[in-house]
C-alpha atoms as an extended CHARMM CRD file, in Angstrom:
* protein
*
       205  EXT
         1         1  TRP       CA             -7.4020000000       15.2850000000      194.9850000000  PROA      1               0.0000000000
         2         2  ARG       CA             -6.8520000000       14.3400000000      199.1910000000  PROA      2               0.0000000000
         3         3  SER       CA             -3.4950000000       16.0050000000      198.1230000000  PROA      3               0.0000000000
         4         4  ILE       CA             -5.2470000000       19.2480000000      197.1310000000  PROA      4               0.0000000000
         5         5  LEU       CA             -8.0990000000       19.2880000000      199.5790000000  PROA      5               0.0000000000
         6         6  LEU       CA             -5.3200000000       18.3030000000      202.3950000000  PROA      6               0.0000000000
         7         7  ASN       CA             -2.7720000000       20.9420000000      201.6900000000  PROA      7               0.0000000000
         8         8  SER       CA             -6.1540000000       23.7460000000      201.6210000000  PROA      8               0.0000000000
         9         9  TRP       CA             -6.4100000000       26.3550000000      204.1060000000  PROA      9               0.0000000000
        10        10  MET       CA            -10.2290000000       26.8380000000      202.8020000000  PROA      10              0.0000000000
        11        11  SER       CA            -10.8420000000       22.6890000000      202.3230000000  PROA      11              0.0000000000
        12        12  LEU       CA             -9.0300000000       21.9740000000      205.6380000000  PROA      12              0.0000000000
        13        13  ASP       CA            -11.9550000000       24.7790000000      207.1610000000  PROA      13              0.0000000000
        14        14  ILE       CA            -14.6190000000       23.0120000000      206.0000000000  PROA      14              0.0000000000
        15        15  ILE       CA            -13.5750000000       19.6070000000      207.0220000000  PROA      15              0.0000000000
        16        16  MET       CA            -12.3700000000       20.0400000000      210.4490000000  PROA      16              0.0000000000
        17        17  ASN       CA            -16.1630000000       21.6600000000      211.1870000000  PROA      17              0.0000000000
        18        18  SER       CA            -17.9800000000       18.6140000000      209.7720000000  PROA      18              0.0000000000
        19        19  LYS       CA            -18.6650000000       15.5040000000      211.8190000000  PROA      19              0.0000000000
        20        20  ASN       CA            -19.7660000000       13.5210000000      208.6330000000  PROA      20              0.0000000000
        21        21  ALA       CA            -16.1500000000       14.4210000000      207.4430000000  PROA      21              0.0000000000
        22        22  ILE       CA            -13.7830000000       13.4210000000      210.1000000000  PROA      22              0.0000000000
        23        23  LYS       CA            -15.8730000000       10.0770000000      210.8030000000  PROA      23              0.0000000000
        24        24  ALA       CA            -14.9620000000        9.7170000000      206.7120000000  PROA      24              0.0000000000
        25        25  LEU       CA            -11.0830000000       11.1740000000      207.7400000000  PROA      25              0.0000000000
        26        26  LYS       CA            -11.1840000000        8.5770000000      210.8940000000  PROA      26              0.0000000000
        27        27  GLU       CA            -11.9190000000        5.4880000000      208.4060000000  PROA      27              0.0000000000
        28        28  ASN       CA             -9.3760000000        6.4160000000      205.9350000000  PROA      28              0.0000000000
        29        29  VAL       CA             -6.9000000000        6.8330000000      208.9090000000  PROA      29              0.0000000000
        30        30  ASN       CA             -7.6150000000        3.1790000000      209.8500000000  PROA      30              0.0000000000
        31        31  ASN       CA             -7.7440000000        1.4620000000      206.7160000000  PROA      31              0.0000000000
        32        32  SER       CA             -5.0780000000        3.4210000000      204.5650000000  PROA      32              0.0000000000
        33        33  GLN       CA             -1.8000000000        3.8360000000      205.3310000000  PROA      33              0.0000000000
        34        34  SER       CA             -1.4610000000        5.8540000000      202.4080000000  PROA      34              0.0000000000
        35        35  PHE       CA             -4.1020000000        8.0720000000      203.7310000000  PROA      35              0.0000000000
        36        36  LEU       CA             -2.0960000000        8.0170000000      207.0580000000  PROA      36              0.0000000000
        37        37  ASP       CA              0.9580000000        8.6600000000      204.6150000000  PROA      37              0.0000000000
        38        38  LEU       CA             -0.5750000000       12.0310000000      203.2780000000  PROA      38              0.0000000000
        39        39  LEU       CA             -2.0370000000       13.1000000000      206.1480000000  PROA      39              0.0000000000
        40        40  ILE       CA              1.3700000000       13.3750000000      208.2450000000  PROA      40              0.0000000000
        41        41  SER       CA              3.3650000000       14.2940000000      205.1840000000  PROA      41              0.0000000000
        42        42  SER       CA              0.5400000000       17.9020000000      204.5050000000  PROA      42              0.0000000000
        43        43  GLU       CA              2.7760000000       20.9280000000      205.9580000000  PROA      43              0.0000000000
        44        44  THR       CA             -0.6210000000       22.6060000000      205.8880000000  PROA      44              0.0000000000
        45        45  LEU       CA             -2.2790000000       20.2380000000      207.5420000000  PROA      45              0.0000000000
        46        46  MET       CA              0.3250000000       20.3650000000      210.1770000000  PROA      46              0.0000000000
        47        47  LYS       CA              0.2900000000       23.9600000000      210.5140000000  PROA      47              0.0000000000
        48        48  TYR       CA             -3.3710000000       24.1110000000      211.1950000000  PROA      48              0.0000000000
        49        49  LEU       CA             -3.1080000000       20.9310000000      213.7450000000  PROA      49              0.0000000000
        50        50  THR       CA             -1.4530000000       24.4000000000      215.8950000000  PROA      50              0.0000000000
        51        51  ASN       CA             -4.6790000000       26.4330000000      216.0550000000  PROA      51              0.0000000000
        52        52  MET       CA             -7.5840000000       26.2600000000      218.5100000000  PROA      52              0.0000000000
        53        53  THR       CA             -9.8550000000       24.8790000000      215.8510000000  PROA      53              0.0000000000
        54        54  SER       CA             -7.8040000000       22.4510000000      214.5510000000  PROA      54              0.0000000000
        55        55  ILE       CA             -7.8730000000       18.5340000000      215.5000000000  PROA      55              0.0000000000
        56        56  PHE       CA             -6.8890000000       19.0930000000      218.8930000000  PROA      56              0.0000000000
        57        57  GLY       CA             -8.7880000000       21.6940000000      219.6070000000  PROA      57              0.0000000000
        58        58  SER       CA            -11.8520000000       21.0710000000      217.7760000000  PROA      58              0.0000000000
        59        59  ASP       CA            -14.6550000000       18.9470000000      220.2190000000  PROA      59              0.0000000000
        60        60  THR       CA            -16.0880000000       17.5060000000      217.3340000000  PROA      60              0.0000000000
        61        61  ILE       CA            -12.3270000000       16.3690000000      215.9910000000  PROA      61              0.0000000000
        62        62  VAL       CA            -11.2690000000       15.5510000000      219.3380000000  PROA      62              0.0000000000
        63        63  SER       CA            -14.2510000000       12.9620000000      219.9000000000  PROA      63              0.0000000000
        64        64  GLU       CA            -13.5340000000       11.5190000000      216.6390000000  PROA      64              0.0000000000
        65        65  LEU       CA             -9.6990000000       11.2960000000      216.2360000000  PROA      65              0.0000000000
        66        66  SER       CA             -7.7570000000       12.1980000000      219.3300000000  PROA      66              0.0000000000
        67        67  THR       CA             -8.1120000000        8.7700000000      220.4630000000  PROA      67              0.0000000000
        68        68  ASN       CA             -6.4490000000        7.2830000000      217.7520000000  PROA      68              0.0000000000
        69        69  ASN       CA             -3.5220000000        5.8480000000      218.7580000000  PROA      69              0.0000000000
        70        70  THR       CA             -2.8580000000        4.7360000000      215.6230000000  PROA      70              0.0000000000
        71        71  LEU       CA             -2.4490000000        8.7270000000      214.1510000000  PROA      71              0.0000000000
        72        72  LEU       CA             -0.9870000000        9.5860000000      217.2790000000  PROA      72              0.0000000000
        73        73  LYS       CA              2.0240000000        7.2490000000      216.9450000000  PROA      73              0.0000000000
        74        74  VAL       CA              2.3770000000        8.0980000000      213.2580000000  PROA      74              0.0000000000
        75        75  ILE       CA              2.4750000000       11.9030000000      214.4240000000  PROA      75              0.0000000000
        76        76  THR       CA              4.9760000000       11.3670000000      217.2010000000  PROA      76              0.0000000000
        77        77  ASN       CA              7.1130000000        8.8920000000      214.6430000000  PROA      77              0.0000000000
        78        78  SER       CA              6.9990000000       12.2310000000      212.2780000000  PROA      78              0.0000000000
        79        79  THR       CA              9.7840000000       14.9140000000      213.1300000000  PROA      79              0.0000000000
        80        80  SER       CA              8.2080000000       17.4950000000      210.9340000000  PROA      80              0.0000000000
        81        81  ALA       CA              4.7640000000       16.4290000000      212.2800000000  PROA      81              0.0000000000
        82        82  MET       CA              6.0840000000       16.9310000000      215.8620000000  PROA      82              0.0000000000
        83        83  SER       CA              8.1510000000       20.2680000000      214.9930000000  PROA      83              0.0000000000
        84        84  SER       CA              4.3120000000       21.7450000000      213.9880000000  PROA      84              0.0000000000
        85        85  ILE       CA              2.7590000000       20.2350000000      217.1710000000  PROA      85              0.0000000000
        86        86  ILE       CA              5.3950000000       20.4030000000      219.9500000000  PROA      86              0.0000000000
        87        87  ASP       CA              4.5100000000       24.0910000000      220.3990000000  PROA      87              0.0000000000
        88        88  SER       CA              0.4780000000       23.7300000000      220.7590000000  PROA      88              0.0000000000
        89        89  ALA       CA             -0.6280000000       23.8080000000      223.8670000000  PROA      89              0.0000000000
        90        90  THR       CA             -3.7750000000       21.4850000000      222.8700000000  PROA      90              0.0000000000
        91        91  GLY       CA             -1.9280000000       19.2400000000      220.6050000000  PROA      91              0.0000000000
        92        92  MET       CA              0.4750000000       18.6780000000      223.5980000000  PROA      92              0.0000000000
        93        93  VAL       CA             -2.5950000000       17.4360000000      226.1420000000  PROA      93              0.0000000000
        94        94  SER       CA             -4.0200000000       15.0620000000      223.4460000000  PROA      94              0.0000000000
        95        95  VAL       CA             -0.3830000000       13.8890000000      223.0860000000  PROA      95              0.0000000000
        96        96  SER       CA              0.1400000000       13.1160000000      226.6370000000  PROA      96              0.0000000000
        97        97  ASP       CA             -2.8190000000       11.8970000000      227.2890000000  PROA      97              0.0000000000
        98        98  SER       CA             -1.9880000000        8.9050000000      224.7570000000  PROA      98              0.0000000000
        99        99  GLN       CA             -0.0360000000        5.8510000000      225.9800000000  PROA      99              0.0000000000
       100       100  SER       CA              1.1990000000        4.6070000000      222.9550000000  PROA      100             0.0000000000
       101       101  ALA       CA              2.0680000000        8.5680000000      221.5320000000  PROA      101             0.0000000000
       102       102  MET       CA              4.0100000000        8.4260000000      224.7600000000  PROA      102             0.0000000000
       103       103  HSD       CA              6.0170000000        5.6900000000      224.5590000000  PROA      103             0.0000000000
       104       104  ALA       CA              7.0120000000        6.2800000000      220.8330000000  PROA      104             0.0000000000
       105       105  ILE       CA              8.1330000000       10.1800000000      222.4970000000  PROA      105             0.0000000000
       106       106  ALA       CA              9.6150000000        8.4520000000      225.5540000000  PROA      106             0.0000000000
       107       107  ASN       CA             12.0080000000        6.3060000000      223.2300000000  PROA      107             0.0000000000
       108       108  SER       CA             13.4300000000        8.9780000000      220.5970000000  PROA      108             0.0000000000
       109       109  LYS       CA             16.1140000000       11.1210000000      221.1620000000  PROA      109             0.0000000000
       110       110  VAL       CA             14.8590000000       13.6100000000      218.6860000000  PROA      110             0.0000000000
       111       111  LEU       CA             11.6560000000       13.8910000000      220.0690000000  PROA      111             0.0000000000
       112       112  LEU       CA             12.5800000000       14.1870000000      224.2100000000  PROA      112             0.0000000000
       113       113  LYS       CA             14.8060000000       17.1160000000      223.4260000000  PROA      113             0.0000000000
       114       114  ALA       CA             12.4940000000       18.7940000000      221.4640000000  PROA      114             0.0000000000
       115       115  ILE       CA             10.0740000000       18.7320000000      224.1180000000  PROA      115             0.0000000000
       116       116  LEU       CA             12.4990000000       19.6650000000      226.5840000000  PROA      116             0.0000000000
       117       117  ALA       CA             13.5450000000       22.5640000000      224.5350000000  PROA      117             0.0000000000
       118       118  SER       CA              9.9110000000       23.8220000000      224.5540000000  PROA      118             0.0000000000
       119       119  ASP       CA              8.3850000000       24.9230000000      227.8490000000  PROA      119             0.0000000000
       120       120  THR       CA              4.2850000000       24.4030000000      226.5490000000  PROA      120             0.0000000000
       121       121  ALA       CA              5.1150000000       20.7080000000      225.1560000000  PROA      121             0.0000000000
       122       122  LEU       CA              7.5170000000       20.1300000000      228.7700000000  PROA      122             0.0000000000
       123       123  ASN       CA              5.0640000000       21.3880000000      230.7280000000  PROA      123             0.0000000000
       124       124  ALA       CA              2.0080000000       19.3310000000      229.2900000000  PROA      124             0.0000000000
       125       125  ILE       CA              3.8840000000       16.4110000000      229.9310000000  PROA      125             0.0000000000
       126       126  LEU       CA              5.4240000000       16.8910000000      233.5160000000  PROA      126             0.0000000000
       127       127  TYR       CA              1.7920000000       17.6270000000      234.6540000000  PROA      127             0.0000000000
       128       128  SER       CA              0.3680000000       14.3730000000      232.7850000000  PROA      128             0.0000000000
       129       129  GLU       CA              0.3570000000       11.1890000000      235.1860000000  PROA      129             0.0000000000
       130       130  ASN       CA              0.2910000000        9.1500000000      231.6200000000  PROA      130             0.0000000000
       131       131  ALA       CA              2.6850000000       10.9560000000      229.9240000000  PROA      131             0.0000000000
       132       132  MET       CA              5.3730000000       10.6740000000      233.4720000000  PROA      132             0.0000000000
       133       133  THR       CA              4.6250000000        7.1470000000      233.6700000000  PROA      133             0.0000000000
       134       134  GLU       CA              6.0630000000        6.3060000000      230.4990000000  PROA      134             0.0000000000
       135       135  ILE       CA              8.9400000000        9.1460000000      230.7800000000  PROA      135             0.0000000000
       136       136  ALA       CA              9.7160000000        7.1240000000      234.0010000000  PROA      136             0.0000000000
       137       137  SER       CA             10.0450000000        4.0530000000      232.8070000000  PROA      137             0.0000000000
       138       138  SER       CA             12.1190000000        5.0650000000      230.0430000000  PROA      138             0.0000000000
       139       139  ASP       CA             15.9510000000        4.4870000000      230.6570000000  PROA      139             0.0000000000
       140       140  LEU       CA             16.6430000000        6.4600000000      227.9190000000  PROA      140             0.0000000000
       141       141  ALA       CA             14.1840000000        9.1720000000      228.2670000000  PROA      141             0.0000000000
       142       142  MET       CA             14.7610000000        9.2460000000      232.0910000000  PROA      142             0.0000000000
       143       143  LYS       CA             18.6450000000        9.5690000000      231.4430000000  PROA      143             0.0000000000
       144       144  ILE       CA             18.3980000000       12.5800000000      228.6890000000  PROA      144             0.0000000000
       145       145  ILE       CA             16.2680000000       14.4680000000      231.3050000000  PROA      145             0.0000000000
       146       146  THR       CA             18.4120000000       13.7190000000      234.1440000000  PROA      146             0.0000000000
       147       147  SER       CA             21.3710000000       15.0200000000      232.1110000000  PROA      147             0.0000000000
       148       148  ASN       CA             19.5120000000       18.6240000000      231.2730000000  PROA      148             0.0000000000
       149       149  GLU       CA             19.7500000000       20.9040000000      234.2930000000  PROA      149             0.0000000000
       150       150  LEU       CA             16.1890000000       22.9030000000      233.2990000000  PROA      150             0.0000000000
       151       151  GLY       CA             14.4650000000       19.8850000000      232.3490000000  PROA      151             0.0000000000
       152       152  MET       CA             15.2880000000       17.9080000000      236.0800000000  PROA      152             0.0000000000
       153       153  GLN       CA             14.6470000000       21.2620000000      238.2370000000  PROA      153             0.0000000000
       154       154  LYS       CA             11.3360000000       21.4970000000      236.5350000000  PROA      154             0.0000000000
       155       155  VAL       CA             10.3960000000       17.4110000000      237.2180000000  PROA      155             0.0000000000
       156       156  ALA       CA             11.5970000000       18.0640000000      240.7690000000  PROA      156             0.0000000000
       157       157  ALA       CA              9.4790000000       20.9320000000      241.1920000000  PROA      157             0.0000000000
       158       158  SER       CA              6.1840000000       18.8450000000      239.6280000000  PROA      158             0.0000000000
       159       159  SER       CA              4.4590000000       16.6040000000      242.0810000000  PROA      159             0.0000000000
       160       160  VAL       CA              2.7340000000       14.4870000000      239.2370000000  PROA      160             0.0000000000
       161       161  ALA       CA              6.6200000000       14.0180000000      237.6980000000  PROA      161             0.0000000000
       162       162  MET       CA              8.0790000000       13.1670000000      241.4160000000  PROA      162             0.0000000000
       163       163  ASN       CA              5.4100000000       10.5200000000      241.7630000000  PROA      163             0.0000000000
       164       164  ALA       CA              6.0400000000        8.8640000000      238.8050000000  PROA      164             0.0000000000
       165       165  VAL       CA              9.7990000000        9.2010000000      239.4020000000  PROA      165             0.0000000000
       166       166  VAL       CA             10.2420000000        7.3670000000      242.7860000000  PROA      166             0.0000000000
       167       167  ALA       CA              7.4610000000        5.1280000000      241.8250000000  PROA      167             0.0000000000
       168       168  SER       CA              9.8140000000        3.7620000000      239.0900000000  PROA      168             0.0000000000
       169       169  SER       CA             13.0390000000        2.2780000000      239.7560000000  PROA      169             0.0000000000
       170       170  VAL       CA             14.6150000000        2.9220000000      236.4750000000  PROA      170             0.0000000000
       171       171  ALA       CA             13.8750000000        6.5450000000      236.8770000000  PROA      171             0.0000000000
       172       172  MET       CA             15.3100000000        6.6180000000      240.7510000000  PROA      172             0.0000000000
       173       173  ALA       CA             18.5420000000        4.6190000000      238.8730000000  PROA      173             0.0000000000
       174       174  ALA       CA             18.5220000000        7.4910000000      236.1920000000  PROA      174             0.0000000000
       175       175  VAL       CA             18.3200000000        9.8470000000      239.1690000000  PROA      175             0.0000000000
       176       176  ILE       CA             20.9720000000        8.9930000000      241.3430000000  PROA      176             0.0000000000
       177       177  ALA       CA             23.4140000000        7.5570000000      239.0190000000  PROA      177             0.0000000000
       178       178  ASN       CA             23.4170000000       11.8520000000      237.8870000000  PROA      178             0.0000000000
       179       179  THR       CA             25.3110000000       13.7030000000      240.8140000000  PROA      179             0.0000000000
       180       180  ASN       CA             23.8310000000       16.7230000000      239.5020000000  PROA      180             0.0000000000
       181       181  ALA       CA             20.2080000000       15.3440000000      239.0360000000  PROA      181             0.0000000000
       182       182  LEU       CA             20.5430000000       14.2350000000      242.6180000000  PROA      182             0.0000000000
       183       183  ASN       CA             21.1620000000       17.3520000000      244.1000000000  PROA      183             0.0000000000
       184       184  THR       CA             18.3930000000       18.5470000000      242.2220000000  PROA      184             0.0000000000
       185       185  VAL       CA             15.9120000000       16.4330000000      244.0900000000  PROA      185             0.0000000000
       186       186  ALA       CA             17.6070000000       16.8430000000      247.2930000000  PROA      186             0.0000000000
       187       187  ALA       CA             17.2490000000       20.7310000000      247.4040000000  PROA      187             0.0000000000
       188       188  SER       CA             12.9760000000       20.5710000000      245.9310000000  PROA      188             0.0000000000
       189       189  SER       CA             10.7340000000       20.4870000000      248.8840000000  PROA      189             0.0000000000
       190       190  VAL       CA              8.2520000000       18.8270000000      246.4190000000  PROA      190             0.0000000000
       191       191  ALA       CA             11.1980000000       16.3220000000      245.1780000000  PROA      191             0.0000000000
       192       192  ARG       CA             12.0310000000       15.0330000000      248.7940000000  PROA      192             0.0000000000
       193       193  ASP       CA              8.2280000000       14.5010000000      249.9770000000  PROA      193             0.0000000000
       194       194  ALA       CA              7.6130000000       12.4510000000      247.2870000000  PROA      194             0.0000000000
       195       195  CYS       CA             11.0640000000       10.5810000000      247.9520000000  PROA      195             0.0000000000
       196       196  LEU       CA              9.9080000000       10.5530000000      251.4050000000  PROA      196             0.0000000000
       197       197  LYS       CA              6.3710000000        8.7290000000      250.6110000000  PROA      197             0.0000000000
       198       198  SER       CA              8.2190000000        5.8110000000      248.6710000000  PROA      198             0.0000000000
       199       199  THR       CA              9.5160000000        2.8370000000      249.4090000000  PROA      199             0.0000000000
       200       200  THR       CA             11.4170000000        2.4140000000      245.8940000000  PROA      200             0.0000000000
       201       201  ALA       CA             12.3540000000        5.6160000000      246.0700000000  PROA      201             0.0000000000
       202       202  MET       CA             14.6550000000        5.1340000000      249.8500000000  PROA      202             0.0000000000
       203       203  ASN       CA             15.7060000000        1.7970000000      248.6790000000  PROA      203             0.0000000000
       204       204  ALA       CA             17.3430000000        3.2130000000      245.6430000000  PROA      204             0.0000000000
       205       205  ILE       CA             19.0230000000        5.7920000000      247.7120000000  PROA      205             0.0000000000
């Protein structure tokens, strides 16, 4: 019955607009791994997530579920789930605000490359202090970003992103190790200003 409900657009519309239903979902998510797996495996639900009235777009649902780090972490560990959410501005805002979700992303080569290929996802992360703190502290994430010309240009143009980068010795080491990334920083007034204000960055340079 759960599977039938979660794969029906009509039932999802009813469920997602019912506070009682959402509370019941949250309790199931917290107490049942099998139900959590079912949520993530529902193709209909994953597509529904990208709508403005979805889990990440409804005030009722956001207040009940988007703060659930267990759920968000499972979503970020699911390639199929993330492929549905990456191009959703509302979905990525919730993911960016979750420390555990961003930690999972920052340590996943597949997800990092998918995010770099999506303007919507990349912009959400570049302007989130929480997201960039996790990205900047990950050696894997920074090596992938510094090796991506367009991605590095966007990082260098974002004061939020650069503030996280210059505060992290891990991030600065990755920047300095990549000539193209270092040149990109040198060519950006936003990036240069951030470096000049950071002892960590200046010591690294």
